[in-house]
KOLZA-678503 format. One record per residue (C-alpha): residue number from 1; residue in three letters; x, y, z. Coordinates in steps of 0.1 Angstrom, whole numbers. Example, Ala and Ser with C-alpha at 12.3 -4.5 7.8 and 13.67 -1.06 7.14 Angstrom:
<rs>
i:1 | aa:ALA | east:123 | north:-45 | up:78 $
i:2 | aa:SER | east:137 | north:-11 | up:71 $
</rs>
This chain:
<rs>
i:1 | aa:ASP | east:1295 | north:1026 | up:890 $
i:2 | aa:SER | east:1272 | north:1015 | up:917 $
i:3 | aa:PRO | east:1254 | north:1044 | up:936 $
i:4 | aa:LEU | east:1265 | north:1027 | up:969 $
i:5 | aa:ILE | east:1301 | north:1038 | up:962 $
i:6 | aa:PHE | east:1290 | north:1074 | up:966 $
i:7 | aa:GLY | east:1268 | north:1066 | up:997 $
i:8 | aa:LEU | east:1236 | north:1068 | up:976 $
i:9 | aa:HIS | east:1207 | north:1043 | up:976 $
i:10 | aa:THR | east:1203 | north:1019 | up:947 $
i:11 | aa:ASN | east:1172 | north:1037 | up:938 $
i:12 | aa:ALA | east:1193 | north:1067 | up:927 $
i:13 | aa:ASP | east:1204 | north:1047 | up:896 $
i:14 | aa:LEU | east:1167 | north:1041 | up:888 $
i:15 | aa:THR | east:1159 | north:1078 | up:892 $
i:16 | aa:CYS | east:1187 | north:1087 | up:868 $
i:17 | aa:ARG | east:1176 | north:1062 | up:841 $
i:18 | aa:GLN | east:1140 | north:1073 | up:845 $
i:19 | aa:LEU | east:1149 | north:1109 | up:839 $
i:20 | aa:GLU | east:1169 | north:1100 | up:808 $
i:21 | aa:ALA | east:1140 | north:1080 | up:794 $
i:22 | aa:THR | east:1116 | north:1109 | up:801 $
i:23 | aa:MET | east:1138 | north:1134 | up:783 $
i:24 | aa:MET | east:1141 | north:1111 | up:753 $
i:25 | aa:LEU | east:1104 | north:1105 | up:750 $
i:26 | aa:THR | east:1096 | north:1142 | up:753 $
i:27 | aa:ALA | east:1120 | north:1150 | up:725 $
i:28 | aa:LEU | east:1104 | north:1123 | up:703 $
i:29 | aa:MET | east:1069 | north:1137 | up:710 $
i:30 | aa:GLU | east:1079 | north:1172 | up:701 $
i:31 | aa:THR | east:1094 | north:1161 | up:668 $
i:32 | aa:GLN | east:1067 | north:1137 | up:656 $
i:33 | aa:PRO | east:1045 | north:1149 | up:627 $
i:34 | aa:LYS | east:1011 | north:1164 | up:635 $
i:35 | aa:ASP | east:992 | north:1152 | up:605 $
i:36 | aa:SER | east:974 | north:1118 | up:603 $
i:37 | aa:GLY | east:993 | north:1092 | up:583 $
i:38 | aa:SER | east:963 | north:1076 | up:566 $
i:39 | aa:GLY | east:932 | north:1090 | up:549 $
i:40 | aa:ALA | east:909 | north:1069 | up:571 $
i:41 | aa:GLY | east:921 | north:1083 | up:604 $
i:42 | aa:LYS | east:912 | north:1115 | up:621 $
i:43 | aa:SER | east:932 | north:1146 | up:614 $
i:44 | aa:ALA | east:951 | north:1165 | up:641 $
i:45 | aa:ASP | east:924 | north:1193 | up:640 $
i:46 | aa:GLU | east:896 | north:1168 | up:645 $
i:47 | aa:ILE | east:914 | north:1151 | up:674 $
i:48 | aa:VAL | east:921 | north:1184 | up:691 $
i:49 | aa:ARG | east:886 | north:1197 | up:685 $
i:50 | aa:GLU | east:871 | north:1167 | up:703 $
i:51 | aa:LYS | east:895 | north:1170 | up:732 $
i:52 | aa:ALA | east:890 | north:1208 | up:735 $
i:53 | aa:GLN | east:852 | north:1203 | up:735 $
i:54 | aa:GLU | east:855 | north:1176 | up:761 $
i:55 | aa:LEU | east:876 | north:1198 | up:784 $
i:56 | aa:PHE | east:853 | north:1227 | up:779 $
i:57 | aa:GLU | east:823 | north:1207 | up:791 $
i:58 | aa:LYS | east:842 | north:1192 | up:820 $
i:59 | aa:THR | east:856 | north:1225 | up:833 $
i:60 | aa:PRO | east:843 | north:1231 | up:868 $
i:61 | aa:LYS | east:816 | north:1257 | up:874 $
i:62 | aa:ASP | east:826 | north:1293 | up:881 $
i:63 | aa:PHE | east:831 | north:1308 | up:916 $
i:64 | aa:ILE | east:811 | north:1341 | up:916 $
i:65 | aa:GLU | east:830 | north:1366 | up:937 $
i:66 | aa:GLU | east:799 | north:1384 | up:951 $
i:67 | aa:ILE | east:785 | north:1350 | up:962 $
i:68 | aa:PHE | east:817 | north:1335 | up:978 $
i:69 | aa:ARG | east:826 | north:1368 | up:994 $
i:70 | aa:ALA | east:793 | north:1367 | up:1013 $
i:71 | aa:GLN | east:799 | north:1331 | up:1022 $
i:72 | aa:VAL | east:834 | north:1337 | up:1036 $
i:73 | aa:GLN | east:820 | north:1365 | up:1057 $
i:74 | aa:LYS | east:798 | north:1340 | up:1075 $
i:75 | aa:LEU | east:826 | north:1314 | up:1082 $
i:76 | aa:ILE | east:838 | north:1309 | up:1117 $
i:77 | aa:GLY | east:874 | north:1315 | up:1129 $
i:78 | aa:PRO | east:897 | north:1297 | up:1153 $
i:79 | aa:ARG | east:884 | north:1286 | up:1186 $
i:80 | aa:GLY | east:886 | north:1309 | up:1215 $
i:81 | aa:THR | east:893 | north:1341 | up:1195 $
i:82 | aa:GLY | east:859 | north:1353 | up:1185 $
i:83 | aa:ASP | east:872 | north:1360 | up:1150 $
i:84 | aa:LYS | east:850 | north:1352 | up:1120 $
i:85 | aa:GLY | east:847 | north:1361 | up:1084 $
i:86 | aa:MET | east:875 | north:1382 | up:1070 $
i:87 | aa:ALA | east:889 | north:1388 | up:1105 $
i:88 | aa:ALA | east:902 | north:1352 | up:1105 $
i:89 | aa:PRO | east:935 | north:1347 | up:1086 $
i:90 | aa:LEU | east:926 | north:1313 | up:1071 $
i:91 | aa:ASN | east:893 | north:1327 | up:1059 $
i:92 | aa:ILE | east:912 | north:1355 | up:1041 $
i:93 | aa:PHE | east:935 | north:1328 | up:1026 $
i:94 | aa:LEU | east:904 | north:1308 | up:1014 $
i:95 | aa:PHE | east:890 | north:1340 | up:997 $
i:96 | aa:GLN | east:923 | north:1346 | up:979 $
i:97 | aa:GLU | east:926 | north:1310 | up:968 $
i:98 | aa:LEU | east:891 | north:1311 | up:954 $
i:99 | aa:GLN | east:900 | north:1343 | up:934 $
i:100 | aa:ARG | east:931 | north:1326 | up:920 $
i:101 | aa:LEU | east:913 | north:1294 | up:910 $
i:102 | aa:GLN | east:885 | north:1313 | up:894 $
i:103 | aa:ARG | east:910 | north:1331 | up:872 $
i:104 | aa:ILE | east:924 | north:1297 | up:861 $
i:105 | aa:ILE | east:890 | north:1283 | up:854 $
i:106 | aa:LEU | east:881 | north:1313 | up:833 $
i:107 | aa:ILE | east:914 | north:1310 | up:813 $
i:108 | aa:VAL | east:908 | north:1273 | up:806 $
i:109 | aa:ARG | east:871 | north:1278 | up:796 $
i:110 | aa:THR | east:879 | north:1308 | up:773 $
i:111 | aa:ASN | east:909 | north:1291 | up:757 $
i:112 | aa:MET | east:891 | north:1259 | up:749 $
i:113 | aa:LYS | east:861 | north:1277 | up:734 $
i:114 | aa:ALA | east:884 | north:1299 | up:713 $
i:115 | aa:LEU | east:903 | north:1268 | up:701 $
i:116 | aa:VAL | east:871 | north:1250 | up:690 $
i:117 | aa:MET | east:860 | north:1282 | up:671 $
i:118 | aa:ALA | east:894 | north:1286 | up:655 $
i:119 | aa:ILE | east:893 | north:1250 | up:642 $
i:120 | aa:ASP | east:858 | north:1255 | up:629 $
i:121 | aa:GLY | east:869 | north:1286 | up:611 $
i:122 | aa:THR | east:847 | north:1310 | up:631 $
i:123 | aa:VAL | east:877 | north:1330 | up:643 $
i:124 | aa:VAL | east:912 | north:1334 | up:630 $
i:125 | aa:MET | east:938 | north:1308 | up:640 $
i:126 | aa:THR | east:964 | north:1330 | up:657 $
i:127 | aa:PRO | east:1000 | north:1318 | up:665 $
i:128 | aa:ASP | east:990 | north:1315 | up:701 $
i:129 | aa:LEU | east:960 | north:1293 | up:693 $
i:130 | aa:LEU | east:982 | north:1272 | up:670 $
i:131 | aa:GLU | east:1006 | north:1267 | up:699 $
i:132 | aa:ASP | east:977 | north:1256 | up:721 $
i:133 | aa:LEU | east:965 | north:1233 | up:694 $
i:134 | aa:ASN | east:999 | north:1215 | up:693 $
i:135 | aa:ALA | east:1000 | north:1213 | up:731 $
i:136 | aa:VAL | east:966 | north:1196 | up:733 $
i:137 | aa:TYR | east:975 | north:1173 | up:705 $
i:138 | aa:ASP | east:1007 | north:1162 | up:724 $
i:139 | aa:ALA | east:987 | north:1160 | up:757 $
i:140 | aa:ARG | east:1008 | north:1188 | up:771 $
i:141 | aa:VAL | east:995 | north:1217 | up:792 $
i:142 | aa:PRO | east:990 | north:1249 | up:772 $
i:143 | aa:LYS | east:1015 | north:1275 | up:785 $
i:144 | aa:LYS | east:988 | north:1302 | up:792 $
i:145 | aa:TRP | east:972 | north:1279 | up:817 $
i:146 | aa:THR | east:1003 | north:1278 | up:839 $
i:147 | aa:HIS | east:1020 | north:1312 | up:832 $
i:148 | aa:ASP | east:1008 | north:1347 | up:826 $
i:149 | aa:ALA | east:1022 | north:1371 | up:799 $
i:150 | aa:SER | east:1051 | north:1381 | up:821 $
i:151 | aa:GLY | east:1061 | north:1344 | up:826 $
i:152 | aa:ALA | east:1051 | north:1342 | up:862 $
i:153 | aa:GLU | east:1035 | north:1310 | up:874 $
i:154 | aa:ILE | east:997 | north:1313 | up:880 $
i:155 | aa:SER | east:989 | north:1276 | up:886 $
i:156 | aa:TRP | east:1005 | north:1242 | up:892 $
i:157 | aa:LEU | east:1029 | north:1225 | up:869 $
i:158 | aa:MET | east:1023 | north:1190 | up:855 $
i:159 | aa:PRO | east:1040 | north:1172 | up:826 $
i:160 | aa:ASN | east:1007 | north:1160 | up:810 $
i:161 | aa:LEU | east:973 | north:1176 | up:803 $
i:162 | aa:GLY | east:953 | north:1148 | up:819 $
i:163 | aa:GLY | east:970 | north:1151 | up:853 $
i:164 | aa:TRP | east:968 | north:1189 | up:853 $
i:165 | aa:PHE | east:930 | north:1189 | up:845 $
i:166 | aa:THR | east:924 | north:1163 | up:872 $
i:167 | aa:GLY | east:942 | north:1187 | up:896 $
i:168 | aa:LEU | east:919 | north:1215 | up:885 $
i:169 | aa:VAL | east:888 | north:1194 | up:894 $
i:170 | aa:ASP | east:903 | north:1182 | up:927 $
i:171 | aa:ARG | east:912 | north:1218 | up:937 $
i:172 | aa:HIS | east:877 | north:1230 | up:929 $
i:173 | aa:GLU | east:863 | north:1203 | up:951 $
i:174 | aa:LEU | east:887 | north:1211 | up:979 $
i:175 | aa:LEU | east:878 | north:1248 | up:980 $
i:176 | aa:SER | east:841 | north:1241 | up:975 $
i:177 | aa:THR | east:840 | north:1217 | up:1005 $
i:178 | aa:TRP | east:858 | north:1243 | up:1027 $
i:179 | aa:LEU | east:835 | north:1271 | up:1015 $
i:180 | aa:ASP | east:803 | north:1252 | up:1019 $
i:181 | aa:GLY | east:811 | north:1232 | up:1050 $
i:182 | aa:ASP | east:832 | north:1256 | up:1070 $
i:183 | aa:ARG | east:864 | north:1246 | up:1088 $
i:184 | aa:ARG | east:845 | north:1222 | up:1110 $
i:185 | aa:VAL | east:844 | north:1197 | up:1082 $
i:186 | aa:MET | east:881 | north:1202 | up:1073 $
i:187 | aa:LYS | east:897 | north:1176 | up:1094 $
i:188 | aa:SER | east:928 | north:1177 | up:1072 $
i:189 | aa:TYR | east:939 | north:1200 | up:1043 $
i:190 | aa:TRP | east:954 | north:1188 | up:1010 $
i:191 | aa:LEU | east:985 | north:1211 | up:1010 $
i:192 | aa:THR | east:992 | north:1204 | up:974 $
i:193 | aa:GLY | east:958 | north:1218 | up:964 $
i:194 | aa:PHE | east:967 | north:1254 | up:973 $
i:195 | aa:THR | east:985 | north:1277 | up:949 $
i:196 | aa:ASN | east:1000 | north:1295 | up:979 $
i:197 | aa:SER | east:1009 | north:1268 | up:1004 $
i:198 | aa:GLN | east:1032 | north:1292 | up:1023 $
i:199 | aa:GLY | east:1002 | north:1315 | up:1028 $
i:200 | aa:PHE | east:982 | north:1287 | up:1044 $
i:201 | aa:LEU | east:1010 | north:1280 | up:1069 $
i:202 | aa:THR | east:1014 | north:1317 | up:1077 $
i:203 | aa:GLY | east:976 | north:1320 | up:1083 $
i:204 | aa:MET | east:978 | north:1290 | up:1106 $
i:205 | aa:ARG | east:1006 | north:1306 | up:1126 $
i:206 | aa:GLN | east:987 | north:1339 | up:1129 $
i:207 | aa:GLU | east:956 | north:1321 | up:1142 $
i:208 | aa:VAL | east:976 | north:1301 | up:1168 $
i:209 | aa:THR | east:993 | north:1333 | up:1179 $
i:210 | aa:ARG | east:959 | north:1349 | up:1185 $
i:211 | aa:GLN | east:947 | north:1320 | up:1205 $
i:212 | aa:HIS | east:977 | north:1326 | up:1228 $
i:213 | aa:LYS | east:970 | north:1363 | up:1232 $
i:214 | aa:LYS | east:969 | north:1359 | up:1270 $
i:215 | aa:ASP | east:1004 | north:1344 | up:1269 $
i:216 | aa:GLN | east:1016 | north:1375 | up:1249 $
i:217 | aa:TRP | east:1028 | north:1355 | up:1220 $
i:218 | aa:ALA | east:1041 | north:1375 | up:1190 $
i:219 | aa:LEU | east:1040 | north:1363 | up:1154 $
i:220 | aa:ASP | east:1078 | north:1370 | up:1151 $
i:221 | aa:ASP | east:1085 | north:1348 | up:1181 $
i:222 | aa:VAL | east:1067 | north:1316 | up:1170 $
i:223 | aa:ILE | east:1080 | north:1288 | up:1148 $
i:224 | aa:THR | east:1063 | north:1261 | up:1128 $
i:225 | aa:HIS | east:1061 | north:1228 | up:1147 $
i:226 | aa:THR | east:1051 | north:1195 | up:1132 $
i:227 | aa:GLU | east:1041 | north:1161 | up:1144 $
i:228 | aa:ILE | east:1037 | north:1131 | up:1120 $
i:229 | aa:LEU | east:1007 | north:1111 | up:1129 $
i:230 | aa:PRO | east:1005 | north:1073 | up:1124 $
i:231 | aa:ILE | east:973 | north:1075 | up:1104 $
i:232 | aa:ASP | east:960 | north:1084 | up:1070 $
i:233 | aa:VAL | east:936 | north:1111 | up:1062 $
i:234 | aa:GLU | east:906 | north:1087 | up:1061 $
i:235 | aa:LYS | east:911 | north:1079 | up:1098 $
i:236 | aa:VAL | east:913 | north:1115 | up:1111 $
i:237 | aa:LYS | east:883 | north:1119 | up:1134 $
i:238 | aa:ASP | east:884 | north:1154 | up:1149 $
i:239 | aa:VAL | east:895 | north:1190 | up:1139 $
i:240 | aa:PRO | east:924 | north:1201 | up:1162 $
i:241 | aa:ASP | east:917 | north:1229 | up:1186 $
i:242 | aa:GLU | east:950 | north:1246 | up:1176 $
i:243 | aa:GLY | east:969 | north:1242 | up:1143 $
i:244 | aa:GLN | east:958 | north:1221 | up:1113 $
i:245 | aa:ASN | east:963 | north:1187 | up:1099 $
i:246 | aa:ILE | east:977 | north:1184 | up:1064 $
i:247 | aa:HIS | east:981 | north:1155 | up:1040 $
i:248 | aa:GLY | east:991 | north:1147 | up:1004 $
i:249 | aa:LEU | east:1029 | north:1148 | up:1009 $
i:250 | aa:PHE | east:1054 | north:1123 | up:996 $
i:251 | aa:ILE | east:1089 | north:1114 | up:1008 $
i:252 | aa:GLU | east:1118 | north:1109 | up:984 $
i:253 | aa:GLY | east:1152 | north:1093 | up:993 $
i:254 | aa:GLY | east:1138 | north:1073 | up:1022 $
i:255 | aa:ARG | east:1106 | north:1062 | up:1038 $
i:256 | aa:TRP | east:1087 | north:1069 | up:1070 $
i:257 | aa:ASN | east:1084 | north:1039 | up:1094 $
i:258 | aa:ARG | east:1049 | north:1044 | up:1107 $
i:259 | aa:HIS | east:1052 | north:1017 | up:1134 $
i:260 | aa:GLU | east:1084 | north:1031 | up:1150 $
i:261 | aa:GLY | east:1077 | north:1067 | up:1140 $
i:262 | aa:ARG | east:1111 | north:1074 | up:1124 $
i:263 | aa:LEU | east:1130 | north:1077 | up:1091 $
i:264 | aa:ASP | east:1140 | north:1044 | up:1074 $
i:265 | aa:GLU | east:1158 | north:1033 | up:1042 $
i:266 | aa:SER | east:1138 | north:1033 | up:1010 $
i:267 | aa:GLU | east:1124 | north:1000 | up:997 $
i:268 | aa:PRO | east:1139 | north:989 | up:963 $
i:269 | aa:LYS | east:1122 | north:1004 | up:933 $
i:270 | aa:LYS | east:1100 | north:1027 | up:954 $
i:271 | aa:LEU | east:1111 | north:1062 | up:946 $
i:272 | aa:PHE | east:1082 | north:1080 | up:963 $
i:273 | aa:VAL | east:1063 | north:1070 | up:993 $
i:274 | aa:GLY | east:1031 | north:1087 | up:1006 $
i:275 | aa:MET | east:1034 | north:1103 | up:1040 $
i:276 | aa:PRO | east:1007 | north:1100 | up:1067 $
i:277 | aa:VAL | east:988 | north:1130 | up:1081 $
i:278 | aa:ILE | east:1010 | north:1157 | up:1095 $
i:279 | aa:PHE | east:998 | north:1179 | up:1123 $
i:280 | aa:VAL | east:1012 | north:1215 | up:1119 $
i:281 | aa:THR | east:1010 | north:1241 | up:1146 $
i:282 | aa:ALA | east:1030 | north:1271 | up:1160 $
i:283 | aa:MET | east:1048 | north:1274 | up:1193 $
i:284 | aa:THR | east:1076 | north:1295 | up:1208 $
i:285 | aa:MET | east:1112 | north:1281 | up:1211 $
i:286 | aa:LYS | east:1108 | north:1281 | up:1248 $
i:287 | aa:ASP | east:1077 | north:1259 | up:1248 $
i:288 | aa:ARG | east:1094 | north:1236 | up:1223 $
i:289 | aa:LYS | east:1124 | north:1231 | up:1245 $
i:290 | aa:ASN | east:1102 | north:1225 | up:1275 $
i:291 | aa:LYS | east:1082 | north:1198 | up:1256 $
i:292 | aa:GLY | east:1113 | north:1176 | up:1256 $
i:293 | aa:LEU | east:1108 | north:1162 | up:1221 $
i:294 | aa:ASP | east:1126 | north:1130 | up:1212 $
i:295 | aa:TYR | east:1142 | north:1130 | up:1178 $
i:296 | aa:GLY | east:1167 | north:1103 | up:1183 $
i:297 | aa:PRO | east:1203 | north:1101 | up:1197 $
i:298 | aa:HIS | east:1218 | north:1124 | up:1171 $
i:299 | aa:GLY | east:1189 | north:1150 | up:1169 $
i:300 | aa:PRO | east:1164 | north:1155 | up:1141 $
i:301 | aa:TYR | east:1169 | north:1155 | up:1104 $
i:302 | aa:ASN | east:1157 | north:1189 | up:1092 $
i:303 | aa:SER | east:1139 | north:1181 | up:1059 $
i:304 | aa:ALA | east:1128 | north:1206 | up:1033 $
i:305 | aa:VAL | east:1093 | north:1203 | up:1018 $
i:306 | aa:TYR | east:1092 | north:1213 | up:982 $
i:307 | aa:LYS | east:1063 | north:1220 | up:959 $
i:308 | aa:TYR | east:1079 | north:1200 | up:930 $
i:309 | aa:PRO | east:1108 | north:1175 | up:926 $
i:310 | aa:LYS | east:1128 | north:1206 | up:914 $
i:311 | aa:ARG | east:1148 | north:1214 | up:946 $
i:312 | aa:ASN | east:1153 | north:1252 | up:948 $
i:313 | aa:ASP | east:1143 | north:1281 | up:970 $
i:314 | aa:ARG | east:1116 | north:1290 | up:946 $
i:315 | aa:TYR | east:1096 | north:1259 | up:953 $
i:316 | aa:LEU | east:1105 | north:1256 | up:990 $
i:317 | aa:VAL | east:1073 | north:1255 | up:1011 $
i:318 | aa:PHE | east:1087 | north:1250 | up:1047 $
i:319 | aa:ARG | east:1110 | north:1227 | up:1067 $
i:320 | aa:LEU | east:1102 | north:1201 | up:1093 $
i:321 | aa:ASP | east:1121 | north:1179 | up:1117 $
i:322 | aa:LEU | east:1120 | north:1141 | up:1113 $
i:323 | aa:LYS | east:1130 | north:1116 | up:1140 $
i:324 | aa:THR | east:1160 | north:1094 | up:1130 $
i:325 | aa:GLU | east:1181 | north:1067 | up:1148 $
i:326 | aa:GLN | east:1210 | north:1075 | up:1124 $
i:327 | aa:HIS | east:1230 | north:1106 | up:1120 $
i:328 | aa:PRO | east:1212 | north:1134 | up:1101 $
i:329 | aa:TYR | east:1241 | north:1135 | up:1076 $
i:330 | aa:HIS | east:1232 | north:1100 | up:1065 $
i:331 | aa:TRP | east:1199 | north:1112 | up:1052 $
i:332 | aa:LYS | east:1214 | north:1144 | up:1038 $
i:333 | aa:LEU | east:1236 | north:1122 | up:1016 $
i:334 | aa:ARG | east:1206 | north:1101 | up:1007 $
i:335 | aa:GLY | east:1188 | north:1133 | up:995 $
i:336 | aa:VAL | east:1158 | north:1128 | up:1017 $
i:337 | aa:THR | east:1131 | north:1154 | up:1012 $
i:338 | aa:LEU | east:1093 | north:1158 | up:1012 $
i:339 | aa:LEU | east:1074 | north:1168 | up:981 $
i:340 | aa:CYS | east:1039 | north:1180 | up:974 $
i:341 | aa:GLN | east:1040 | north:1166 | up:938 $
i:342 | aa:THR | east:1060 | north:1137 | up:924 $
i:343 | aa:GLU | east:1060 | north:1151 | up:888 $
</rs>
């Protein structure tokens, strides 16, 4: 049956078929033999050893806690507050993100070194290392890189090893730029690059609340307010006085019409569309009502922002209002949502 019968977009059928194909290919990869079929080709151990050595050499340099702690202490805080160093909420957030990323870097470097030594016969090939060997051979992410012994997530999830490792390098660059250049160079933040995106938004609200100390704002009284800008991150010129700019989000189930500043129907065969820069700040409900925001004749569509395409409370980051000329229920049926990652 056509998806249109159920009020869905034609792209819904493409999404379903894509998911089925992905599941089938995953099953085929997991069941294929690990040994080379011919004597001339490289064995699985040789292939994995080369890849592990390559990843070991490309792993970003360590963040030394004594050094970055001293650097964070020198960072400025939000304008007009006098806060700096660990007294500024976003500086504390940066310090915690550096600690988390350093833990992941250490796990990757140690794991790849141990895997190379096990293949060479220097150390014993344990069941855990054998599992990692099979994961690298299949271009999957070793489980210990994404989960700790208790099963809790410690990093980002990706279906393939190459994408995950690229994310590690990009996150290292993001935090290094912030640490070395201060918030004055951070015109926009890559929200996907944080392991605790909710913590970033909470820190932003705390800072805006402190900037309105004379207005007697309380953290419990403010809400997150967003404005979708008509530009991409490359065209952002200045750092906002209050709040922060974020980028790197994608919209699924619809698209954002940049010229008219509203939600629109998806284009055929385009499942995910990149969003422009989004300005995020905090304000009270009273100030929001007084601002007289125009979200269309039927009110805004309150969209969720998820970390991954898996839509559940576990991966919910926050919610934002989108302008729409149609009734919000139309977009609810379309399943419109914003995502930090498309995989």
